[in-house]
C-alpha positions in Angstrom: 12.4 12.6 -17.6 8.7 13.5 -17.6 6.8 11.7 -14.8 3.4 13.2 -15.4 2.3 14.4 -18.8 -1.0 15.8 -17.5 0.8 18.2 -15.1 4.1 18.4 -17.0 6.0 17.2 -13.9 9.6 16.3 -14.3 11.5 13.7 -12.3 13.8 16.3 -10.7 10.7 18.1 -9.4 9.3 15.0 -7.8 12.7 14.2 -6.2 12.9 17.7 -4.9 9.4 17.5 -3.3 10.5 14.2 -1.6 13.6 15.8 -0.3 11.3 18.6 1.0 9.3 16.1 3.1 6.6 14.8 0.8 6.6 11.0 1.1 3.5 9.9 -0.8 2.3 10.6 -4.4 -0.5 12.7 -3.0 1.8 14.8 -0.9 4.3 15.3 -3.7 1.6 16.5 -6.1 0.1 18.8 -3.4 3.5 20.2 -2.7 4.0 20.9 -6.4 0.5 22.5 -6.6 -0.9 19.7 -8.8 -3.6 17.1 -8.6 -3.7 13.7 -10.3 -5.6 13.8 -13.6 -5.5 10.4 -15.2 -3.4 8.6 -12.6 -1.1 6.7 -15.0 1.9 8.5 -13.4 1.1 7.3 -9.9 3.2 4.0 -10.1 6.3 5.9 -11.5 5.9 8.7 -9.0 5.8 6.0 -6.2 9.0 4.3 -7.5 10.8 7.6 -7.6 9.6 8.4 -4.0 10.8 4.9 -2.9 14.1 5.3 -4.6 14.7 8.8 -3.2 13.7 7.7 0.3 16.0 4.7 0.2 18.9 6.8 -1.0 18.4 9.3 1.8 18.7 6.7 4.5 
């Protein structure tokens, strides 16, 4: 699934960044070499981060 159309980020990339230690949308995007453009993806990115973090615990 595409999480961010502006940066063409996929869900698996976001999950991988979280597994790599990025635990906020800003850190995930930074780790992936991106910046927020329009910001509409921020809530979805946060849900994925929350889900991935909860699953890891």
